[in-house]
TORKOL-4160 file (C-alpha; in steps of 0.2 Angstrom, whole numbers, padded with zeros to 4 digits, m for minus):
474
<pt num="1" X="m0540" Y="0054" Z="m0398"/>
<pt num="2" X="m0558" Y="0048" Z="m0403"/>
<pt num="3" X="m0571" Y="0060" Z="m0410"/>
<pt num="4" X="m0583" Y="0070" Z="m0402"/>
<pt num="5" X="m0600" Y="0060" Z="m0396"/>
<pt num="6" X="m0613" Y="0068" Z="m0408"/>
<pt num="7" X="m0626" Y="0062" Z="m0398"/>
<pt num="8" X="m0620" Y="0070" Z="m0383"/>
<pt num="9" X="m0616" Y="0088" Z="m0392"/>
<pt num="10" X="m0633" Y="0086" Z="m0400"/>
<pt num="11" X="m0642" Y="0085" Z="m0383"/>
<pt num="12" X="m0630" Y="0097" Z="m0374"/>
<pt num="13" X="m0635" Y="0111" Z="m0387"/>
<pt num="14" X="m0652" Y="0107" Z="m0389"/>
<pt num="15" X="m0655" Y="0109" Z="m0369"/>
<pt num="16" X="m0644" Y="0126" Z="m0368"/>
<pt num="17" X="m0654" Y="0134" Z="m0382"/>
<pt num="18" X="m0670" Y="0130" Z="m0374"/>
<pt num="19" X="m0665" Y="0134" Z="m0356"/>
<pt num="20" X="m0653" Y="0147" Z="m0359"/>
<pt num="21" X="m0651" Y="0154" Z="m0377"/>
<pt num="22" X="m0668" Y="0158" Z="m0382"/>
<pt num="23" X="m0673" Y="0168" Z="m0366"/>
<pt num="24" X="m0657" Y="0178" Z="m0366"/>
<pt num="25" X="m0659" Y="0181" Z="m0386"/>
<pt num="26" X="m0678" Y="0188" Z="m0382"/>
<pt num="27" X="m0668" Y="0201" Z="m0369"/>
<pt num="28" X="m0656" Y="0206" Z="m0381"/>
<pt num="29" X="m0668" Y="0209" Z="m0395"/>
<pt num="30" X="m0678" Y="0221" Z="m0382"/>
<pt num="31" X="m0662" Y="0233" Z="m0381"/>
<pt num="32" X="m0662" Y="0244" Z="m0394"/>
<pt num="33" X="m0643" Y="0245" Z="m0397"/>
<pt num="34" X="m0640" Y="0253" Z="m0415"/>
<pt num="35" X="m0624" Y="0253" Z="m0422"/>
<pt num="36" X="m0613" Y="0270" Z="m0419"/>
<pt num="37" X="m0616" Y="0274" Z="m0437"/>
<pt num="38" X="m0635" Y="0276" Z="m0432"/>
<pt num="39" X="m0633" Y="0282" Z="m0414"/>
<pt num="40" X="m0618" Y="0294" Z="m0413"/>
<pt num="41" X="m0623" Y="0297" Z="m0394"/>
<pt num="42" X="m0624" Y="0278" Z="m0392"/>
<pt num="43" X="m0613" Y="0279" Z="m0376"/>
<pt num="44" X="m0625" Y="0294" Z="m0369"/>
<pt num="45" X="m0640" Y="0284" Z="m0373"/>
<pt num="46" X="m0634" Y="0268" Z="m0364"/>
<pt num="47" X="m0641" Y="0255" Z="m0374"/>
<pt num="48" X="m0624" Y="0247" Z="m0381"/>
<pt num="49" X="m0619" Y="0247" Z="m0362"/>
<pt num="50" X="m0634" Y="0237" Z="m0359"/>
<pt num="51" X="m0634" Y="0223" Z="m0372"/>
<pt num="52" X="m0614" Y="0223" Z="m0367"/>
<pt num="53" X="m0618" Y="0220" Z="m0348"/>
<pt num="54" X="m0631" Y="0207" Z="m0354"/>
<pt num="55" X="m0620" Y="0197" Z="m0365"/>
<pt num="56" X="m0605" Y="0198" Z="m0355"/>
<pt num="57" X="m0616" Y="0194" Z="m0341"/>
<pt num="58" X="m0623" Y="0178" Z="m0348"/>
<pt num="59" X="m0605" Y="0173" Z="m0354"/>
<pt num="60" X="m0598" Y="0174" Z="m0336"/>
<pt num="61" X="m0612" Y="0163" Z="m0328"/>
<pt num="62" X="m0607" Y="0147" Z="m0341"/>
<pt num="63" X="m0600" Y="0134" Z="m0332"/>
<pt num="64" X="m0583" Y="0133" Z="m0340"/>
<pt num="65" X="m0569" Y="0129" Z="m0331"/>
<pt num="66" X="m0554" Y="0141" Z="m0333"/>
<pt num="67" X="m0564" Y="0154" Z="m0344"/>
<pt num="68" X="m0563" Y="0172" Z="m0342"/>
<pt num="69" X="m0571" Y="0185" Z="m0348"/>
<pt num="70" X="m0569" Y="0204" Z="m0351"/>
<pt num="71" X="m0575" Y="0219" Z="m0359"/>
<pt num="72" X="m0560" Y="0227" Z="m0367"/>
<pt num="73" X="m0565" Y="0247" Z="m0368"/>
<pt num="74" X="m0555" Y="0261" Z="m0377"/>
<pt num="75" X="m0560" Y="0279" Z="m0374"/>
<pt num="76" X="m0571" Y="0286" Z="m0387"/>
<pt num="77" X="m0575" Y="0267" Z="m0395"/>
<pt num="78" X="m0588" Y="0255" Z="m0393"/>
<pt num="79" X="m0581" Y="0241" Z="m0382"/>
<pt num="80" X="m0579" Y="0223" Z="m0388"/>
<pt num="81" X="m0583" Y="0207" Z="m0377"/>
<pt num="82" X="m0569" Y="0194" Z="m0376"/>
<pt num="83" X="m0569" Y="0177" Z="m0367"/>
<pt num="84" X="m0555" Y="0168" Z="m0366"/>
<pt num="85" X="m0555" Y="0149" Z="m0365"/>
<pt num="86" X="m0540" Y="0137" Z="m0360"/>
<pt num="87" X="m0536" Y="0122" Z="m0371"/>
<pt num="88" X="m0547" Y="0105" Z="m0364"/>
<pt num="89" X="m0543" Y="0087" Z="m0367"/>
<pt num="90" X="m0528" Y="0093" Z="m0376"/>
<pt num="91" X="m0511" Y="0101" Z="m0371"/>
<pt num="92" X="m0513" Y="0119" Z="m0368"/>
<pt num="93" X="m0499" Y="0124" Z="m0379"/>
<pt num="94" X="m0502" Y="0124" Z="m0399"/>
<pt num="95" X="m0514" Y="0133" Z="m0410"/>
<pt num="96" X="m0527" Y="0143" Z="m0407"/>
<pt num="97" X="m0546" Y="0147" Z="m0413"/>
<pt num="98" X="m0554" Y="0164" Z="m0415"/>
<pt num="99" X="m0574" Y="0163" Z="m0413"/>
<pt num="100" X="m0583" Y="0179" Z="m0420"/>
<pt num="101" X="m0598" Y="0188" Z="m0418"/>
<pt num="102" X="m0605" Y="0206" Z="m0415"/>
<pt num="103" X="m0619" Y="0213" Z="m0404"/>
<pt num="104" X="m0624" Y="0230" Z="m0412"/>
<pt num="105" X="m0639" Y="0231" Z="m0423"/>
<pt num="106" X="m0646" Y="0240" Z="m0438"/>
<pt num="107" X="m0659" Y="0254" Z="m0437"/>
<pt num="108" X="m0676" Y="0246" Z="m0431"/>
<pt num="109" X="m0685" Y="0251" Z="m0450"/>
<pt num="110" X="m0705" Y="0253" Z="m0452"/>
<pt num="111" X="m0716" Y="0241" Z="m0460"/>
<pt num="112" X="m0717" Y="0226" Z="m0450"/>
<pt num="113" X="m0730" Y="0216" Z="m0449"/>
<pt num="114" X="m0744" Y="0218" Z="m0438"/>
<pt num="115" X="m0740" Y="0209" Z="m0422"/>
<pt num="116" X="m0721" Y="0211" Z="m0424"/>
<pt num="117" X="m0709" Y="0224" Z="m0421"/>
<pt num="118" X="m0689" Y="0227" Z="m0419"/>
<pt num="119" X="m0687" Y="0228" Z="m0400"/>
<pt num="120" X="m0701" Y="0215" Z="m0394"/>
<pt num="121" X="m0698" Y="0196" Z="m0397"/>
<pt num="122" X="m0710" Y="0185" Z="m0403"/>
<pt num="123" X="m0708" Y="0167" Z="m0406"/>
<pt num="124" X="m0720" Y="0160" Z="m0419"/>
<pt num="125" X="m0716" Y="0142" Z="m0420"/>
<pt num="126" X="m0696" Y="0140" Z="m0424"/>
<pt num="127" X="m0694" Y="0157" Z="m0428"/>
<pt num="128" X="m0689" Y="0170" Z="m0415"/>
<pt num="129" X="m0693" Y="0187" Z="m0423"/>
<pt num="130" X="m0685" Y="0202" Z="m0417"/>
<pt num="131" X="m0669" Y="0215" Z="m0423"/>
<pt num="132" X="m0653" Y="0208" Z="m0420"/>
<pt num="133" X="m0656" Y="0190" Z="m0413"/>
<pt num="134" X="m0650" Y="0182" Z="m0431"/>
<pt num="135" X="m0638" Y="0198" Z="m0436"/>
<pt num="136" X="m0629" Y="0193" Z="m0425"/>
<pt num="137" X="m0636" Y="0192" Z="m0406"/>
<pt num="138" X="m0636" Y="0172" Z="m0407"/>
<pt num="139" X="m0616" Y="0173" Z="m0410"/>
<pt num="140" X="m0610" Y="0175" Z="m0392"/>
<pt num="141" X="m0623" Y="0161" Z="m0385"/>
<pt num="142" X="m0618" Y="0150" Z="m0398"/>
<pt num="143" X="m0599" Y="0150" Z="m0396"/>
<pt num="144" X="m0600" Y="0146" Z="m0379"/>
<pt num="145" X="m0613" Y="0135" Z="m0382"/>
<pt num="146" X="m0602" Y="0125" Z="m0394"/>
<pt num="147" X="m0587" Y="0126" Z="m0382"/>
<pt num="148" X="m0598" Y="0118" Z="m0368"/>
<pt num="149" X="m0603" Y="0105" Z="m0380"/>
<pt num="150" X="m0586" Y="0100" Z="m0384"/>
<pt num="151" X="m0583" Y="0096" Z="m0366"/>
<pt num="152" X="m0599" Y="0089" Z="m0362"/>
<pt num="153" X="m0598" Y="0078" Z="m0377"/>
<pt num="154" X="m0581" Y="0070" Z="m0373"/>
<pt num="155" X="m0572" Y="0080" Z="m0385"/>
<pt num="156" X="m0556" Y="0092" Z="m0386"/>
<pt num="157" X="m0553" Y="0108" Z="m0391"/>
<pt num="158" X="m0538" Y="0120" Z="m0391"/>
<pt num="159" X="m0537" Y="0137" Z="m0382"/>
<pt num="160" X="m0553" Y="0147" Z="m0389"/>
<pt num="161" X="m0553" Y="0168" Z="m0390"/>
<pt num="162" X="m0572" Y="0172" Z="m0392"/>
<pt num="163" X="m0571" Y="0191" Z="m0399"/>
<pt num="164" X="m0590" Y="0200" Z="m0399"/>
<pt num="165" X="m0587" Y="0218" Z="m0405"/>
<pt num="166" X="m0601" Y="0232" Z="m0405"/>
<pt num="167" X="m0597" Y="0242" Z="m0422"/>
<pt num="168" X="m0598" Y="0231" Z="m0436"/>
<pt num="169" X="m0615" Y="0237" Z="m0442"/>
<pt num="170" X="m0606" Y="0253" Z="m0446"/>
<pt num="171" X="m0590" Y="0246" Z="m0455"/>
<pt num="172" X="m0581" Y="0241" Z="m0439"/>
<pt num="173" X="m0573" Y="0257" Z="m0437"/>
<pt num="174" X="m0568" Y="0254" Z="m0418"/>
<pt num="175" X="m0561" Y="0237" Z="m0421"/>
<pt num="176" X="m0542" Y="0241" Z="m0427"/>
<pt num="177" X="m0539" Y="0250" Z="m0411"/>
<pt num="178" X="m0546" Y="0233" Z="m0401"/>
<pt num="179" X="m0534" Y="0221" Z="m0411"/>
<pt num="180" X="m0521" Y="0233" Z="m0409"/>
<pt num="181" X="m0524" Y="0234" Z="m0391"/>
<pt num="182" X="m0524" Y="0215" Z="m0390"/>
<pt num="183" X="m0506" Y="0213" Z="m0396"/>
<pt num="184" X="m0501" Y="0196" Z="m0397"/>
<pt num="185" X="m0516" Y="0187" Z="m0390"/>
<pt num="186" X="m0521" Y="0183" Z="m0408"/>
<pt num="187" X="m0504" Y="0175" Z="m0410"/>
<pt num="188" X="m0505" Y="0157" Z="m0415"/>
<pt num="189" X="m0522" Y="0157" Z="m0421"/>
<pt num="190" X="m0524" Y="0146" Z="m0436"/>
<pt num="191" X="m0543" Y="0143" Z="m0436"/>
<pt num="192" X="m0556" Y="0159" Z="m0437"/>
<pt num="193" X="m0575" Y="0153" Z="m0436"/>
<pt num="194" X="m0586" Y="0168" Z="m0439"/>
<pt num="195" X="m0604" Y="0166" Z="m0434"/>
<pt num="196" X="m0612" Y="0182" Z="m0444"/>
<pt num="197" X="m0614" Y="0175" Z="m0462"/>
<pt num="198" X="m0630" Y="0168" Z="m0473"/>
<pt num="199" X="m0637" Y="0150" Z="m0476"/>
<pt num="200" X="m0646" Y="0148" Z="m0494"/>
<pt num="201" X="m0657" Y="0134" Z="m0485"/>
<pt num="202" X="m0659" Y="0128" Z="m0468"/>
<pt num="203" X="m0654" Y="0110" Z="m0471"/>
<pt num="204" X="m0636" Y="0108" Z="m0471"/>
<pt num="205" X="m0620" Y="0120" Z="m0467"/>
<pt num="206" X="m0618" Y="0135" Z="m0478"/>
<pt num="207" X="m0598" Y="0142" Z="m0478"/>
<pt num="208" X="m0595" Y="0157" Z="m0485"/>
<pt num="209" X="m0579" Y="0160" Z="m0497"/>
<pt num="210" X="m0581" Y="0178" Z="m0500"/>
<pt num="211" X="m0587" Y="0193" Z="m0496"/>
<pt num="212" X="m0590" Y="0210" Z="m0504"/>
<pt num="213" X="m0582" Y="0226" Z="m0498"/>
<pt num="214" X="m0591" Y="0241" Z="m0494"/>
<pt num="215" X="m0590" Y="0260" Z="m0500"/>
<pt num="216" X="m0601" Y="0273" Z="m0495"/>
<pt num="217" X="m0600" Y="0290" Z="m0501"/>
<pt num="218" X="m0610" Y="0305" Z="m0498"/>
<pt num="219" X="m0615" Y="0315" Z="m0513"/>
<pt num="220" X="m0621" Y="0333" Z="m0509"/>
<pt num="221" X="m0627" Y="0345" Z="m0524"/>
<pt num="222" X="m0628" Y="0363" Z="m0520"/>
<pt num="223" X="m0639" Y="0376" Z="m0531"/>
<pt num="224" X="m0645" Y="0391" Z="m0518"/>
<pt num="225" X="m0640" Y="0397" Z="m0501"/>
<pt num="226" X="m0659" Y="0396" Z="m0497"/>
<pt num="227" X="m0675" Y="0389" Z="m0504"/>
<pt num="228" X="m0685" Y="0399" Z="m0517"/>
<pt num="229" X="m0701" Y="0399" Z="m0523"/>
<pt num="230" X="m0702" Y="0386" Z="m0538"/>
<pt num="231" X="m0715" Y="0397" Z="m0548"/>
<pt num="232" X="m0701" Y="0410" Z="m0546"/>
<pt num="233" X="m0686" Y="0400" Z="m0550"/>
<pt num="234" X="m0692" Y="0385" Z="m0560"/>
<pt num="235" X="m0682" Y="0385" Z="m0578"/>
<pt num="236" X="m0670" Y="0398" Z="m0572"/>
<pt num="237" X="m0662" Y="0389" Z="m0556"/>
<pt num="238" X="m0657" Y="0371" Z="m0560"/>
<pt num="239" X="m0663" Y="0358" Z="m0549"/>
<pt num="240" X="m0652" Y="0351" Z="m0537"/>
<pt num="241" X="m0660" Y="0334" Z="m0537"/>
<pt num="242" X="m0657" Y="0334" Z="m0556"/>
<pt num="243" X="m0640" Y="0337" Z="m0556"/>
<pt num="244" X="m0640" Y="0325" Z="m0543"/>
<pt num="245" X="m0648" Y="0312" Z="m0554"/>
<pt num="246" X="m0634" Y="0316" Z="m0570"/>
<pt num="247" X="m0621" Y="0313" Z="m0558"/>
<pt num="248" X="m0628" Y="0297" Z="m0553"/>
<pt num="249" X="m0629" Y="0292" Z="m0572"/>
<pt num="250" X="m0610" Y="0294" Z="m0573"/>
<pt num="251" X="m0606" Y="0280" Z="m0559"/>
<pt num="252" X="m0621" Y="0267" Z="m0564"/>
<pt num="253" X="m0632" Y="0264" Z="m0580"/>
<pt num="254" X="m0649" Y="0268" Z="m0572"/>
<pt num="255" X="m0657" Y="0255" Z="m0585"/>
<pt num="256" X="m0647" Y="0239" Z="m0581"/>
<pt num="257" X="m0639" Y="0244" Z="m0563"/>
<pt num="258" X="m0620" Y="0239" Z="m0570"/>
<pt num="259" X="m0609" Y="0252" Z="m0564"/>
<pt num="260" X="m0598" Y="0262" Z="m0573"/>
<pt num="261" X="m0582" Y="0264" Z="m0563"/>
<pt num="262" X="m0568" Y="0253" Z="m0571"/>
<pt num="263" X="m0560" Y="0254" Z="m0554"/>
<pt num="264" X="m0575" Y="0244" Z="m0546"/>
<pt num="265" X="m0574" Y="0229" Z="m0556"/>
<pt num="266" X="m0561" Y="0215" Z="m0556"/>
<pt num="267" X="m0558" Y="0199" Z="m0565"/>
<pt num="268" X="m0567" Y="0184" Z="m0556"/>
<pt num="269" X="m0556" Y="0171" Z="m0553"/>
<pt num="270" X="m0560" Y="0155" Z="m0563"/>
<pt num="271" X="m0562" Y="0145" Z="m0548"/>
<pt num="272" X="m0575" Y="0155" Z="m0540"/>
<pt num="273" X="m0586" Y="0155" Z="m0556"/>
<pt num="274" X="m0585" Y="0136" Z="m0557"/>
<pt num="275" X="m0591" Y="0135" Z="m0538"/>
<pt num="276" X="m0605" Y="0146" Z="m0542"/>
<pt num="277" X="m0611" Y="0135" Z="m0556"/>
<pt num="278" X="m0609" Y="0121" Z="m0546"/>
<pt num="279" X="m0619" Y="0127" Z="m0532"/>
<pt num="280" X="m0634" Y="0136" Z="m0543"/>
<pt num="281" X="m0643" Y="0120" Z="m0544"/>
<pt num="282" X="m0643" Y="0118" Z="m0526"/>
<pt num="283" X="m0652" Y="0134" Z="m0521"/>
<pt num="284" X="m0664" Y="0133" Z="m0533"/>
<pt num="285" X="m0674" Y="0150" Z="m0538"/>
<pt num="286" X="m0664" Y="0164" Z="m0530"/>
<pt num="287" X="m0677" Y="0177" Z="m0533"/>
<pt num="288" X="m0689" Y="0167" Z="m0523"/>
<pt num="289" X="m0679" Y="0174" Z="m0507"/>
<pt num="290" X="m0685" Y="0192" Z="m0510"/>
<pt num="291" X="m0702" Y="0199" Z="m0506"/>
<pt num="292" X="m0706" Y="0207" Z="m0523"/>
<pt num="293" X="m0719" Y="0219" Z="m0525"/>
<pt num="294" X="m0731" Y="0214" Z="m0538"/>
<pt num="295" X="m0725" Y="0215" Z="m0557"/>
<pt num="296" X="m0708" Y="0218" Z="m0552"/>
<pt num="297" X="m0696" Y="0210" Z="m0565"/>
<pt num="298" X="m0677" Y="0204" Z="m0556"/>
<pt num="299" X="m0661" Y="0208" Z="m0566"/>
<pt num="300" X="m0649" Y="0194" Z="m0573"/>
<pt num="301" X="m0655" Y="0178" Z="m0582"/>
<pt num="302" X="m0653" Y="0163" Z="m0572"/>
<pt num="303" X="m0645" Y="0158" Z="m0553"/>
<pt num="304" X="m0627" Y="0157" Z="m0559"/>
<pt num="305" X="m0628" Y="0175" Z="m0567"/>
<pt num="306" X="m0636" Y="0182" Z="m0552"/>
<pt num="307" X="m0625" Y="0173" Z="m0540"/>
<pt num="308" X="m0612" Y="0182" Z="m0549"/>
<pt num="309" X="m0618" Y="0197" Z="m0549"/>
<pt num="310" X="m0623" Y="0196" Z="m0529"/>
<pt num="311" X="m0605" Y="0191" Z="m0525"/>
<pt num="312" X="m0591" Y="0196" Z="m0538"/>
<pt num="313" X="m0600" Y="0212" Z="m0545"/>
<pt num="314" X="m0601" Y="0229" Z="m0539"/>
<pt num="315" X="m0618" Y="0238" Z="m0535"/>
<pt num="316" X="m0626" Y="0254" Z="m0530"/>
<pt num="317" X="m0640" Y="0257" Z="m0518"/>
<pt num="318" X="m0645" Y="0275" Z="m0512"/>
<pt num="319" X="m0649" Y="0272" Z="m0496"/>
<pt num="320" X="m0652" Y="0289" Z="m0487"/>
<pt num="321" X="m0657" Y="0306" Z="m0493"/>
<pt num="322" X="m0656" Y="0322" Z="m0484"/>
<pt num="323" X="m0665" Y="0339" Z="m0489"/>
<pt num="324" X="m0682" Y="0331" Z="m0495"/>
<pt num="325" X="m0695" Y="0335" Z="m0485"/>
<pt num="326" X="m0710" Y="0322" Z="m0482"/>
<pt num="327" X="m0725" Y="0323" Z="m0494"/>
<pt num="328" X="m0736" Y="0335" Z="m0480"/>
<pt num="329" X="m0722" Y="0345" Z="m0477"/>
<pt num="330" X="m0716" Y="0348" Z="m0494"/>
<pt num="331" X="m0720" Y="0366" Z="m0501"/>
<pt num="332" X="m0718" Y="0373" Z="m0517"/>
<pt num="333" X="m0700" Y="0376" Z="m0516"/>
<pt num="334" X="m0685" Y="0374" Z="m0527"/>
<pt num="335" X="m0674" Y="0366" Z="m0513"/>
<pt num="336" X="m0656" Y="0374" Z="m0510"/>
<pt num="337" X="m0648" Y="0357" Z="m0510"/>
<pt num="338" X="m0650" Y="0339" Z="m0511"/>
<pt num="339" X="m0639" Y="0326" Z="m0500"/>
<pt num="340" X="m0639" Y="0306" Z="m0505"/>
<pt num="341" X="m0632" Y="0293" Z="m0496"/>
<pt num="342" X="m0622" Y="0280" Z="m0508"/>
<pt num="343" X="m0619" Y="0263" Z="m0503"/>
<pt num="344" X="m0607" Y="0252" Z="m0515"/>
<pt num="345" X="m0605" Y="0235" Z="m0513"/>
<pt num="346" X="m0587" Y="0231" Z="m0521"/>
<pt num="347" X="m0581" Y="0213" Z="m0527"/>
<pt num="348" X="m0571" Y="0203" Z="m0515"/>
<pt num="349" X="m0553" Y="0208" Z="m0522"/>
<pt num="350" X="m0558" Y="0226" Z="m0525"/>
<pt num="351" X="m0546" Y="0240" Z="m0520"/>
<pt num="352" X="m0558" Y="0249" Z="m0507"/>
<pt num="353" X="m0547" Y="0266" Z="m0506"/>
<pt num="354" X="m0544" Y="0265" Z="m0524"/>
<pt num="355" X="m0562" Y="0263" Z="m0529"/>
<pt num="356" X="m0565" Y="0279" Z="m0516"/>
<pt num="357" X="m0554" Y="0290" Z="m0525"/>
<pt num="358" X="m0561" Y="0286" Z="m0542"/>
<pt num="359" X="m0578" Y="0286" Z="m0537"/>
<pt num="360" X="m0576" Y="0305" Z="m0527"/>
<pt num="361" X="m0565" Y="0311" Z="m0543"/>
<pt num="362" X="m0579" Y="0306" Z="m0556"/>
<pt num="363" X="m0593" Y="0315" Z="m0546"/>
<pt num="364" X="m0584" Y="0330" Z="m0542"/>
<pt num="365" X="m0576" Y="0333" Z="m0559"/>
<pt num="366" X="m0584" Y="0346" Z="m0570"/>
<pt num="367" X="m0601" Y="0349" Z="m0562"/>
<pt num="368" X="m0617" Y="0352" Z="m0572"/>
<pt num="369" X="m0623" Y="0371" Z="m0572"/>
<pt num="370" X="m0608" Y="0374" Z="m0559"/>
<pt num="371" X="m0617" Y="0367" Z="m0546"/>
<pt num="372" X="m0606" Y="0366" Z="m0529"/>
<pt num="373" X="m0604" Y="0347" Z="m0527"/>
<pt num="374" X="m0597" Y="0338" Z="m0513"/>
<pt num="375" X="m0594" Y="0319" Z="m0512"/>
<pt num="376" X="m0584" Y="0310" Z="m0499"/>
<pt num="377" X="m0580" Y="0294" Z="m0496"/>
<pt num="378" X="m0586" Y="0289" Z="m0478"/>
<pt num="379" X="m0582" Y="0272" Z="m0476"/>
<pt num="380" X="m0570" Y="0261" Z="m0487"/>
<pt num="381" X="m0570" Y="0243" Z="m0482"/>
<pt num="382" X="m0561" Y="0230" Z="m0493"/>
<pt num="383" X="m0568" Y="0214" Z="m0497"/>
<pt num="384" X="m0561" Y="0196" Z="m0491"/>
<pt num="385" X="m0559" Y="0180" Z="m0501"/>
<pt num="386" X="m0555" Y="0163" Z="m0492"/>
<pt num="387" X="m0540" Y="0153" Z="m0495"/>
<pt num="388" X="m0543" Y="0135" Z="m0501"/>
<pt num="389" X="m0548" Y="0125" Z="m0485"/>
<pt num="390" X="m0533" Y="0114" Z="m0480"/>
<pt num="391" X="m0537" Y="0095" Z="m0482"/>
<pt num="392" X="m0541" Y="0090" Z="m0462"/>
<pt num="393" X="m0554" Y="0106" Z="m0462"/>
<pt num="394" X="m0561" Y="0101" Z="m0477"/>
<pt num="395" X="m0565" Y="0084" Z="m0471"/>
<pt num="396" X="m0570" Y="0091" Z="m0454"/>
<pt num="397" X="m0583" Y="0104" Z="m0461"/>
<pt num="398" X="m0593" Y="0089" Z="m0472"/>
<pt num="399" X="m0590" Y="0078" Z="m0453"/>
<pt num="400" X="m0598" Y="0094" Z="m0444"/>
<pt num="401" X="m0612" Y="0096" Z="m0457"/>
<pt num="402" X="m0618" Y="0077" Z="m0460"/>
<pt num="403" X="m0617" Y="0078" Z="m0439"/>
<pt num="404" X="m0629" Y="0092" Z="m0436"/>
<pt num="405" X="m0639" Y="0093" Z="m0453"/>
<pt num="406" X="m0638" Y="0076" Z="m0462"/>
<pt num="407" X="m0632" Y="0085" Z="m0475"/>
<pt num="408" X="m0616" Y="0090" Z="m0485"/>
<pt num="409" X="m0609" Y="0107" Z="m0484"/>
<pt num="410" X="m0610" Y="0120" Z="m0498"/>
<pt num="411" X="m0597" Y="0133" Z="m0502"/>
<pt num="412" X="m0604" Y="0150" Z="m0509"/>
<pt num="413" X="m0598" Y="0167" Z="m0509"/>
<pt num="414" X="m0611" Y="0181" Z="m0503"/>
<pt num="415" X="m0614" Y="0198" Z="m0506"/>
<pt num="416" X="m0613" Y="0206" Z="m0490"/>
<pt num="417" X="m0598" Y="0214" Z="m0479"/>
<pt num="418" X="m0590" Y="0209" Z="m0465"/>
<pt num="419" X="m0573" Y="0220" Z="m0463"/>
<pt num="420" X="m0567" Y="0211" Z="m0450"/>
<pt num="421" X="m0563" Y="0197" Z="m0461"/>
<pt num="422" X="m0553" Y="0207" Z="m0473"/>
<pt num="423" X="m0544" Y="0214" Z="m0456"/>
<pt num="424" X="m0539" Y="0196" Z="m0450"/>
<pt num="425" X="m0535" Y="0189" Z="m0468"/>
<pt num="426" X="m0522" Y="0202" Z="m0467"/>
<pt num="427" X="m0515" Y="0200" Z="m0450"/>
<pt num="428" X="m0517" Y="0182" Z="m0450"/>
<pt num="429" X="m0511" Y="0175" Z="m0468"/>
<pt num="430" X="m0510" Y="0157" Z="m0464"/>
<pt num="431" X="m0526" Y="0156" Z="m0455"/>
<pt num="432" X="m0540" Y="0144" Z="m0461"/>
<pt num="433" X="m0556" Y="0152" Z="m0460"/>
<pt num="434" X="m0575" Y="0145" Z="m0457"/>
<pt num="435" X="m0588" Y="0158" Z="m0461"/>
<pt num="436" X="m0606" Y="0153" Z="m0457"/>
<pt num="437" X="m0622" Y="0160" Z="m0451"/>
<pt num="438" X="m0641" Y="0156" Z="m0449"/>
<pt num="439" X="m0646" Y="0170" Z="m0461"/>
<pt num="440" X="m0657" Y="0159" Z="m0471"/>
<pt num="441" X="m0672" Y="0160" Z="m0482"/>
<pt num="442" X="m0684" Y="0175" Z="m0477"/>
<pt num="443" X="m0674" Y="0179" Z="m0462"/>
<pt num="444" X="m0672" Y="0196" Z="m0469"/>
<pt num="445" X="m0658" Y="0205" Z="m0460"/>
<pt num="446" X="m0658" Y="0224" Z="m0460"/>
<pt num="447" X="m0676" Y="0223" Z="m0465"/>
<pt num="448" X="m0693" Y="0222" Z="m0456"/>
<pt num="449" X="m0698" Y="0206" Z="m0451"/>
<pt num="450" X="m0680" Y="0198" Z="m0445"/>
<pt num="451" X="m0681" Y="0182" Z="m0438"/>
<pt num="452" X="m0669" Y="0169" Z="m0430"/>
<pt num="453" X="m0673" Y="0150" Z="m0437"/>
<pt num="454" X="m0670" Y="0142" Z="m0420"/>
<pt num="455" X="m0667" Y="0124" Z="m0427"/>
<pt num="456" X="m0653" Y="0131" Z="m0438"/>
<pt num="457" X="m0646" Y="0141" Z="m0424"/>
<pt num="458" X="m0646" Y="0126" Z="m0414"/>
<pt num="459" X="m0637" Y="0115" Z="m0429"/>
<pt num="460" X="m0624" Y="0128" Z="m0432"/>
<pt num="461" X="m0619" Y="0128" Z="m0414"/>
<pt num="462" X="m0618" Y="0109" Z="m0416"/>
<pt num="463" X="m0608" Y="0110" Z="m0431"/>
<pt num="464" X="m0595" Y="0122" Z="m0422"/>
<pt num="465" X="m0593" Y="0110" Z="m0408"/>
<pt num="466" X="m0588" Y="0098" Z="m0423"/>
<pt num="467" X="m0576" Y="0110" Z="m0430"/>
<pt num="468" X="m0567" Y="0113" Z="m0413"/>
<pt num="469" X="m0564" Y="0095" Z="m0409"/>
<pt num="470" X="m0558" Y="0091" Z="m0425"/>
<pt num="471" X="m0545" Y="0105" Z="m0423"/>
<pt num="472" X="m0538" Y="0099" Z="m0409"/>
<pt num="473" X="m0536" Y="0081" Z="m0415"/>
<pt num="474" X="m0529" Y="0086" Z="m0434"/>
């Protein structure tokens, strides 16, 4: 069996992206289908249903013989879109491929550039701006386009199951129930391709070797049953905000950002340290990828050091707060309580449940001034570290990157979290993984001015087609 016709695959992908994918992504961006954690009434709002209908409708319209599209629904859970595609060009028996993405989005966020907004697509040269196009609306369209390209280019692929979930941006709380409902439909899967990761440049295929876990904690400090005049109480009643600051000092060094909880640290494998050192030169100045305010100095000493911190060390960000009025509405009141939403990124091999218990205990023990302190983990998702690539897949990734980008691939860990990968790693321990994506420099996932670099979307799609064909021929 000869390899896929690269020029035919490239032409098919380019044609489909121009005529079908980009217009569909524009419609997708217009739907404010924020994830369940940000819209608990997602079902009543109807936006998630609209997004599911759009994606499933597009997938059903694709000319792939034998493919079936279904929306798997569980009461009280966000849905999952499934596309089951029979093998082509090879016997139907044998291993299968799972292709993964998600269609829920992060909140809109303010401060978009003039002329841009989260829910209105703007095509500016090679960039398609709008929330969710790159993270991760393109995945469903790319997965089916890649399968089409294999067939159009005379290649072969094994049975493919495309899974597009709708709760990833909330930590995938609904996914375990869907995986259980799938039963043995994942049996025989020995290759997982995930289209929800980052790329350090737009000139090659980047493969993610590890992902950090995620621990969310709600921390509340209460000192009064109601607010009182700050002049009458200041100096007598302790500030809930000051106590909260003291509690944060128990888990994070405020001068350096180092996490002080031992349970959140791991020993970094030597091969990962070597990998980080090797790829640091290809990445260049890591700090140049961030939209710095004037005069701000980055943490770390060099690119390898910063890569290590971003991928294999824990970090904390206070991502939300309650009990603080706006500047316009803030009166001279000693407030009764303050709540902070804490988001810890955990090293790939850190046990999330153990980390959650450790953080809760440290924050709750011996509260300053006897304040009422509650600290509850709202999510605790483990990270993921890829198994070594099999020789056939190692070679296939190189061929795919060369064919699509004209350059060799690169491998590096990432700082974000895809809870699904940890779930799959446990349920499919023998599977091989290729985790890639289109979130390159400046694309700003989760932030303002998020964009999809369209040529990279096309090339990643093309690379996936080569991987599917190589999997069938190995």
